[in-house]
N, C-alpha and C positions, 0 to 999 in steps of 0.2 A: 671389519672393524673400522671405526672412524678414528683417525689420528689427528690431533691438534698439537702443533709444535709452535711455541712462541719464542722468538729470538730476542735477546737483550744485548746491549752494548753500553758500557759505562753506566749501568744502573737504569737504563731506559729501554722500553720496548721499541725495537726497530723493525719488527715484522712478524708475520705468522703465516703458517700454512695449515690448511684444514683439508683433509681428503679421506676418501674411502666410503664404504657403505656399512651401516650398522648390522645388517643381516636380520633385523627383527621381523621384517615382512618384505614382500616383493616391492620392487621399485614402484613408486607412485602411491604406495599404501603404508609406508614406513613412517610412523610418527616421530621417531628419534631423528631420522635423516631430515625430515621436514623442519623440525625444531632447530637442529644444528645449521641447516642451510639458511633459515630465516635470521638466526642470530649472527651468522657469518656475514651475510649480506648487509645487515644493519650496521655492524661494526665497521665493515669496509667503507660503507657510504658515509658514516659519521666521521671517520678518520680522514677520508679523502686522500688516502695514500695511493701508491701505484699498484694496481691489481692485475692479476692475470688469472684466467679461468681455463682449465683444461677439462672440458666436459667429458671427453672420452674416458679419462681416468678419475673423474669426479674429484678434482683437486682445485682449490683456490689458494693463491699466494698473494699476500699483501705486504708491500714494503713501505715503511714509514720513513721517508727521506729526512724529515725534520721533526723528530719527536718533540712534543710539547706537553704541557699539563693536560690539555684536552685529550690528546691521543692516549696519554697514560691512564686517564679516568676511563675512557672507552674500553681500552684493552683490558684493564683490571676488571671492569664489570663483565666483559665478555668471558674472561677466564673463569670468574666466579660462576657464571651461568653454565659454562661447559663442565666445570667441576661438579656442579650439582647434578648434571646429567650422568657424569661418570660414577657418582656415588650410587645412583639408582640403577645404572646399567653398566657395571664394571667390566662385563665381558664384551661390551659393544663400543666403548669409546675410551680413549686414553688422552690425557692432557699433560704435556710436558713443557718445561722451559729450559732453554739452553743459552749459554753465553756464546756470542759469535764474534769472530775476529773480522773487522772491516778493513 
């Protein structure tokens, strides 16, 4: 299952972590994994936050050190996109938000 966790602090998104495999098809042929990967990469690049990629565990972490209106718009759109995937594939992707203490 793909898990996407979005962290907030003071009402702003301060980072997210996306990882796992959907299990819909074998690696390289999974359309949900490809869609989530593309959306994750786009969001990370648009935000310009601090990213780390753990290819072995299929996990991407993005930290947003200085949240602003642009990062809020990008993350909000990213969440909407992932939630649309989770509505279509509820057994394969979860999207959650959590308040974090900095």
